N, C-alpha and C positions, 0 to 999 in steps of 0.2 A: 448869671447868678453869682452873688458875692460869696466870699469865703465863709462868712458866718452862716449864710443861708445854705451852703452846701453841707457844712457840718450838722446843722439842725436837721436838714432833709435826710442825710445818711443815718443819723442817730435815730430818727423817727421810724425809718424803714426797719432798722435792726430791732428796735424796741417792739414794734408792732409784730414782727415775725417771731420773735423769741418768747414773748409773753405767753401765748397758748402753750408752749412746751415747758414752761418753768413754773406754772402756778396750779398744778394738779388739775389739768383740763379735763381729763377723762373720768369724771366723777359719776356716780350713780344718779338716776333720775330722782328728783325730789329731794336732794340732800342740801340745798342751799336755803338760807333763811331770807327774811325781809322780801318776801315775794311781791309786795307792793311796788318794788323798784322795776318789776318787769311790765307794769302796766304802762301803755303808750299814753302820755299825758296830753298831747295836742292834736286837735282835729285835722290840722293840714297833713301831718305825717301819717296818721292813722287812715285818712282817705286814700293814701297811696300804698296801703298795705304795710307801713312802717319802713318802706324802702327809701330812706331819707339821709343816709350817711353822706352822700355827695351832693345832695340838693339843698339841705337845710342852710338858712342864712339868717343872720341876726339872732334875736332872742329865742326863736323857735328852735334853732340848732343846738342850744345848750343841752338838751336832753339826749341828743344823738351823736353829736360830734362838736367839741368845743371849738375847733378850728373854724367852723362855719360862722362863728361870731364875727370874724374879720371880714366877711364877704358883704356885709351891710354897712353903708355909710350912715353918719349921724346917730340917731338914737332910735331904738325900737323897744317896744313893750308888747308882751302877749299875755292874755288871760284865758284860761281854759278850764272847763268843767267836764268831768267824765261821769256818766251814770252807769256805775259798775253793777255787778251782780248783787242780788238780794238786798236792794235798797242802799247799798254802799255808794258813796260819792268820793270822787277824787278832784282836788282843786290845785291849779298850778299857776304860778305867776313868774314871768321871766323878764329881765331888762338887760339891754345891751347898749353901750355907748362908746363913741369913738374918743380916743385920747390923742388924736392927731398922729404925729410921727411916732408916738410912744406905744401905739397899739390900740387894742379894744379891751374894755373891761365889762364883764357881765355878772349878774346875780339872778339866781333863781330859787324859789321855794315851792315845794310840792307836799301836799297834805292829803292824807287818806283818812276819811271819816267812815267807820264801819257801823255807826249806829250804836244803839243800845242792845245788850244781851242779858237775858234773865239768868241769874245764877241758879244752878241745880246742884244738889248733893245727894249721895246715895242714902244717907241716913234720914233724908226727908221723903223717901219713896214710901208710898203706902196710902191707905185710907185715912182721911181726917174727917172729923165731924163739923159740919157747916149748917148751923140752924137746925140741928136734929137729923140731918141727912148725911149718910156716909159718901163722900166724894173722893175719888182717887187723885192723889197729888203726885205728878210725875217728877218730884224731886225739887220743885221750886222753893226757894228760901225767902222770896220776897225782895231779895236784893238784886241789883243790876249792876252792870259794869260797861264801860265804853272803850274798847281798844282803839288806839289811834297810832298813826305812823306818819312821820315827816322827814323831809330832807331839805337841807339848806346848802347852797353851793355858791362859790366865788370863782369866776373864771377869767383868765387872761389869755388873749389870743393876739396874733400879729401876722401881717403879711410880710414875709421875708423877701419875697420877689413879687412881680406882677402875676406870677403863676402859682406860687407855693406859699401856704399858710399853715400854721400849727397853733394849737391851743391846749391849755391845761386847766383843769377844774379841781378844786379841793372842796369837799362837801362833807357835812356831818349828817349822818343818818340815825334816826332813833325810832325804836318800835316799843310801844307800851302794850303789853298783853295784860292778862288778868292778874297774876301774881308775880309777874316778872317784867322787866324792861332791860333794854340794852341800846347802847349807841356806839357808833364806830366812825372813824374817819376814813373816807374813801376818796379815790382819785379817778378822774377820767382824763384821757389823752387822745387827741385826734389830729389829723392832718388832711388837707385838701390840696389837690394838684390839677391845674388847668393844663391839659395836654398840649393845647395848641392846634389840635385837629378839630376843625369846626367848633362845636360847643361841648366836646367831650371832656368831662371832668371826673376825676376819681377821688374817693375819700376812704378813709379808714379810721377806726377809733377802738379803743379799749375803754369799757365802762365799768364802773364799781370795782376797781382794784384796790385792794387793802387787806387789813388783818381780819381774821374770822370774828364772827359775832358771837358774843358769850351770853347764854341764857342758863341761869342757875349754874350748873357745874359742867355744862356741855358747850362746846365750841362748834359753830356751824359757819361755813363760808358765805359771803355775800354773793348774790347772783352775777358773777363775773361774765362779761359778754364782750366777744370780739366780733367786729363788723367790718366788712370791706365791700365797697360798691362803686357804682358808676352811674352817671346820669348824662343824657344827650338829647338835644332837640332833633326830632325827626322832621318837623316842619317849623319854620321860623326864619328870622332874619339870617341865621347861620345854620339853617336845617340841613340834615344830611340828605334828604330826598327832595325837598322842595323849599324854595325861598318864599317867605311871605312876611309882610309887615303888619298884617291884620291879625293872624292867629299864630299860636305856637303850640306844638304838640311835643311833650317831653316825655321820655321813657326813663325809668329808674330800675336798678336791680341791686340788691344787697345779698351778700352771703354772710350767714350768721353762725357763729359757734359759741354757744353758752357752755358754762362749766357743769351744768346739770341735766344736759339733754343732748340728743343727737344733732348733727349739723342741720341747719334750716336755711331756707332762702325766702326772700320776698321780692315782689316786683310791683310796679305801679305805672299808670299813665296819667298825665295831667294835660288838659287842653285849656289854653288861656286865649280868650277872645278880646282884642283891643286892650290887653293888660288890665282888664277890669272884671271879666266874668270867667270863672274857673270851674271846670268839671273833672272829677278825679275818679280813678278806680284802682283797685289793687288786689293782690292775692298773696296769702301767706302759706308756705308749704312746710309740713311736718311740725305744726303746732298742735297741742292738745285740743284746742278748741277753735281758735281763730282760723278763718279761711278767706272768704271774699269780703271786700269792703268797698264802699263808694262814698263820695262826698262832693262838695262844691264850695265855692266861695265868692265873695264880692269884694272888690277894691274900689274905694272912691276917694278922690282928693277934696280936701276942704282946706282951702288956702294953701299953707305950707305943710299941712298934715296929710298923712295917708291913713284912711281908716279901712280896716278889713274885717270881714266877717266870714267865718269858716264852720262847716258842719261835716260830720262824718258819721256813717253807720257801718258797724262791723258786725258780721254774722258769726255768732259764737256757738254754733251747734244747736240742734233741737232742744237739748237739755237746758241750755242757759239763755237761749233767745239771742237778742241783738243788744249791742252796746252803742249808745249815742254820746256823741262828743260835740261841744260847742265852744268856738273860740272867738275872742276878739284881739285885734292887734292894732297898734298905733306906731307911726313911724314919722320922723322928721329929720331932714338932713341939715 
């Protein structure tokens, strides 16, 4: 490992260890703003229960660990849609490209469409006359509004050695509510390390680090998240239990510490057959609604292009039902 890589590696470890202790980590539940930032945007990661910090590569990794951008050669593009609660929809697009020896550059944009809401006011409560009939009006004014939220980020990542990579994202997040809106500059930082033991790799990231978000005269922190995890092939060319060139079984595990909730963890399994067909399953522990998830994917070469299709289903309790995600990915070396 070169001298520069050693410095970056040590600074990364120190930063990741100190951030939870220096940013008001033990806050009360429900005290952070911009909750749309907590929604898992891509189908691949959601199918694994969001245990993705050490596994993500290319454009998909930008939402979880910016260092993962350096794990993909060439150019990658991902497009995702999330069918969220109450007819809300989330859309995400991410791109990553290689700059050769200068590293990797990425961009992502994430948009949450909450639909239209009818305005209600207390002074409109009561009975109104409609064609001679008294009809109760529950406060509707006849006006509507459409709250929207979005985030746009720019990422730089680099492989400092054949085992260690790090990445940094600067992103602008904005939330438009009915009578107020706010925007804030946030940062993501992450690292990946290939241990050299079979296929074991570890990753860690700090997501949404930045100033508080101001609405009217109140300040609220962004949903800061610290995540550390590992991924390893149980079966595969370098599998722990069995060697196989046909199929690969990968297990992932993430330990998660948000700034507005107790400690959580997530785990997932992915089986890949002939590097073309994927089956996934995952579980999230100590989340308000999320628990089991599953999904799958297809990968097909078309000339020099790789086309991918991913789907995931997440069980969000009896009250909210399930959430579906669909993703398309393109890559070329």
